[in-house]
C-alpha positions in Angstrom: 0.0 0.0 0.0 1.2 3.5 -0.8 -0.2 6.8 0.4 0.4 10.2 -1.1 -0.9 13.4 0.5 -1.3 16.5 -1.5 -3.0 19.9 -1.5 -5.7 20.4 -4.0 -6.9 23.9 -3.0 -6.3 26.8 -0.7 -9.2 29.0 0.4 -8.4 32.2 2.3 -5.4 30.6 3.9 -7.2 27.3 4.7 -5.3 24.3 3.1 -7.5 21.6 1.6 -5.7 18.3 1.5 -6.4 14.8 0.2 -4.8 11.3 0.6 -4.4 9.0 -2.4 -4.1 5.4 -1.3 -3.1 2.8 -3.9 -2.3 -0.9 -3.7 0.8 -2.6 -5.2 -0.5 -1.9 -8.6 -2.3 1.4 -9.3 -5.7 0.6 -10.9 -7.9 2.4 -13.3 -10.8 3.5 -11.0 -10.4 5.7 -8.0 -13.0 5.9 -5.2 -13.3 9.5 -4.0 -14.5 9.6 -0.4 -16.4 12.4 1.4 -16.8 11.9 5.1 -20.0 12.3 7.1 -20.8 14.5 10.1 -23.7 16.5 9.1 -21.3 18.9 7.3 -20.5 20.2 10.9 -17.8 17.7 12.1 -15.7 14.8 10.9 -12.5 14.2 9.0 -11.2 12.7 5.8 -9.5 10.1 8.0 -12.9 8.8 9.2 -13.1 5.8 6.8 -12.0 2.6 8.6 -8.7 1.1 7.4 -10.4 -2.3 7.0 -12.8 -0.9 4.4 -10.0 0.9 2.6 -8.2 -2.4 2.5 -11.3 -4.1 1.0 -11.3 -1.6 -1.8 -7.6 -1.9 -2.4 -7.7 -5.7 -2.4 -10.5 -5.6 -5.0 -8.7 -3.3 -7.5 -9.7 0.2 -6.5 -7.6 3.2 -5.5 -9.0 5.4 -2.6 -8.9 9.1 -2.4 -9.9 10.8 0.9 -10.8 14.4 0.7 -11.0 17.5 3.0 -13.8 20.1 2.9 -14.4 23.1 5.0 -17.1 22.6 7.7 -20.2 24.5 8.5 -21.3 26.8 10.2 -17.9 28.6 9.8 -18.6 28.3 6.0 -21.9 27.6 4.3 -23.0 24.7 2.0 -22.2 26.5 -1.3 -18.6 26.8 -0.1 -18.5 23.2 1.0 -19.8 22.1 -2.4 -17.2 24.3 -4.1 -14.5 22.4 -2.1 -15.8 19.0 -3.2 -16.1 20.2 -6.8 -12.6 21.5 -6.7 -11.3 18.1 -5.6 -13.0 16.3 -8.5 -11.6 18.8 -11.0 -8.1 18.6 -9.5 -8.2 14.8 -9.7 -9.3 14.9 -13.3 -6.5 17.4 -14.3 -3.8 15.7 -12.2 -4.5 12.0 -12.3 -1.5 11.3 -14.6 0.9 13.3 -12.3 -0.5 11.4 -9.4 0.7 8.2 -11.1 -2.8 6.9 -12.0 -3.4 5.1 -15.3 -6.6 7.1 -16.1 -9.2 9.5 -14.7 -12.1 7.2 -14.0 -13.6 7.7 -10.6 -16.4 6.7 -8.3 -18.0 9.0 -5.7 -18.5 7.6 -2.2 -19.9 9.2 0.9 -21.3 8.4 4.3 -24.4 10.4 5.5 -23.9 14.1 4.6 -20.8 12.9 2.6 -23.2 10.7 0.6 -25.4 13.8 0.1 -22.4 15.6 -1.4 -21.6 12.6 -3.6 -25.1 12.5 -5.0 -25.1 16.3 -5.6 -21.8 16.1 -7.4 -22.9 13.1 -9.5 -25.9 15.0 -10.8 -24.0 18.2 -11.7 -23.8 18.6 -15.5 -20.9 21.0 -15.1 -18.7 18.3 -13.5 -17.1 15.2 -14.9 -19.4 12.2 -14.6 -18.5 9.4 -12.1 -18.7 5.7 -13.0 -20.9 5.1 -10.0 -22.0 6.5 -6.6 -21.8 4.7 -3.2 -24.3 6.2 -0.8 -24.1 5.0 2.7 -27.1 6.2 4.8 -27.3 9.3 2.7 -30.0 11.7 1.4 -30.8 13.7 -1.7 -32.3 17.0 -0.7 -31.8 19.6 2.0 -35.6 20.2 1.8 -36.5 16.9 3.4 -39.0 17.6 6.2 -37.1 15.5 8.8 -34.1 17.9 8.5 -36.4 20.7 9.9 -38.0 18.7 12.7 -36.9 18.4 16.3 -35.5 14.8 16.2 -36.9 12.5 18.9 -33.7 10.4 19.2 -31.4 13.4 19.7 -33.7 14.9 22.2 -33.1 11.9 24.5 -29.5 13.4 24.9 -28.8 16.2 27.4 -30.0 19.4 25.9 -27.3 21.5 24.1 -27.9 25.2 24.9 -27.7 28.1 22.5 -24.6 29.4 24.4 -22.8 26.1 24.2 -23.6 25.9 20.5 -22.1 29.4 20.0 -19.0 28.4 22.0 -18.3 25.6 19.6 -18.2 27.8 16.5 -14.8 29.0 15.5 -13.7 32.4 14.2 -12.0 30.8 11.2 -12.9 27.9 9.0 -11.7 24.4 9.8 -11.5 21.1 7.8 -11.4 18.7 10.8 -13.9 18.6 13.6 -13.5 15.9 16.2 -16.4 14.0 17.7 -15.4 15.4 21.2 -15.4 19.0 20.2 -18.0 19.2 17.4 -20.6 16.4 17.7 -22.6 18.4 20.2 -23.0 21.0 17.5 -24.7 18.4 15.4 -26.8 17.2 18.3 -27.9 20.8 18.8 -28.9 21.2 15.2 -31.1 18.1 15.4 -32.6 18.8 18.8 -33.6 22.2 17.7 -34.5 21.5 14.1 -32.0 24.2 13.1 -29.6 22.2 10.9 -30.5 24.4 7.9 -29.7 27.5 9.9 -26.2 26.2 10.5 -25.4 25.1 7.0 -27.0 28.1 5.1 -27.3 30.9 7.7 -30.3 32.0 9.7 -31.8 34.0 6.9 -31.7 31.5 4.0 -34.3 31.6 1.3 -36.0 28.9 -0.8 -33.7 30.0 -3.7 -30.7 29.2 -1.5 -31.9 25.6 -1.0 -32.9 24.9 -4.6 -29.4 24.0 -6.0 -29.2 21.3 -3.3 -32.5 19.5 -3.9 -32.5 16.5 -6.2 -36.0 15.8 -7.6 -36.8 12.2 -8.3 -38.8 13.0 -11.4 -36.3 15.5 -12.8 -32.8 14.4 -11.6 -32.7 10.7 -10.5 -32.7 9.3 -14.0 -29.6 11.2 -14.8 -27.6 9.7 -11.9 -25.0 7.1 -12.7 -25.4 3.6 -11.1 -26.0 4.0 -7.4 -25.2 1.5 -4.6 -27.0 2.4 -1.3 -26.6 1.0 2.2 -28.9 1.8 5.1 -30.3 0.5 8.4 -34.0 0.1 9.0 -33.4 1.3 12.5 -31.6 4.5 11.4 -32.5 7.1 14.1 -30.9 10.0 12.1 -31.5 9.7 8.3 -34.8 7.7 7.6 -34.2 4.7 5.4 -37.0 6.0 3.2 -34.3 8.4 1.8 -32.4 5.5 0.3 -35.5 3.7 -0.7 -36.6 6.7 -2.7 -33.3 6.9 -4.6 -33.4 3.1 -5.2 -36.9 3.3 -6.6 -36.2 6.4 -8.8 -32.8 5.5 -10.4 -32.2 3.4 -13.5 -29.4 1.2 -12.0 -29.2 0.9 -8.3 -29.0 -1.6 -5.4 -30.0 -1.2 -1.8 -28.2 -3.1 1.0 -30.1 -3.1 4.3 -29.4 -4.1 7.9 -31.7 -4.3 10.8 -31.5 -3.1 14.4 -28.3 -1.2 13.9 -27.6 2.6 14.3 -27.3 5.2 11.6 -23.6 4.8 10.9 -23.8 1.0 11.3 -20.4 0.3 9.6 -18.6 2.6 12.1 -19.9 1.5 15.5 -20.3 -2.2 15.0 -17.5 -4.8 15.0 -19.8 -7.4 13.5 -20.0 -8.7 10.0 -22.6 -6.2 8.7 -20.1 -3.5 7.8 -17.8 -6.0 5.9 -20.9 -7.4 4.1 -22.0 -3.9 3.0 -18.6 -3.1 1.5 -18.4 -6.6 -0.1 -21.8 -5.9 -1.7 -20.7 -2.4 -2.8 -17.6 -3.9 -4.5 -19.6 -6.6 -6.3 -21.9 -3.8 -7.5 -18.9 -1.8 -8.8 -17.5 -4.9 -10.6 -20.8 -5.5 -12.3 -20.9 -1.9 -13.5 -17.4 -2.3 -14.8 -18.3 -5.4 -16.7 -21.4 -3.7 -18.3 -19.2 -0.8 -19.4 -16.5 -2.9 -21.1 
């Protein structure tokens, strides 16, 4: 295994970095990963090494990407960071030592949301496929505006504590210890949109980040989805909607496991989900040959 870290952009003094991980032989397709965390916390290093190993062993490179976090920046800026990474990859694949520019977009939760948005963008290069683990396709989903029952079983995060967690300058890494309470606040209060768009957002601000099943889903590349029926954060109906509306897709499900089931369980379900995703990608490769 070989890892190469590089800078793909700099925004107002904030360095955006990515890690390219390859096996003994660099392969044609690269999986570009965007981490979860509600766009408020997380790190490009969140993807478990065991899953990276599964991808490498099955003929894929893995690219782990930074993006700036809300609320210090807003969603259009985050989307710009993710777009810049794709364009950088396409322009520099050869100098990174890769045989070609083919890529797959992969995200967990809000990272999956970013992956789906990027895959639908006609101004960006088209990925071969998307891997969406417990993701969603629109910021206008009603559950994002509601006070979440599960998160309201946690100790209440006050407005003053929320404000204390917000930095004066943007950041690209937010640890669970220092930033997860910010996400808890957003779901307890139903104010997630306020944090990622600003308190005075308009309907026009939301529209670029809403995929419509009738208008947009048919233009998505093949999509593999993974979701738990017991997801307390993102309803499984989000993945079911994408599965039912896309031309080529597969939905892998688990029961009685939390939202990010592949992160918090040491059982077989996570490995099985990634094995299923890899089989799906191999099937897509065969159909495209």
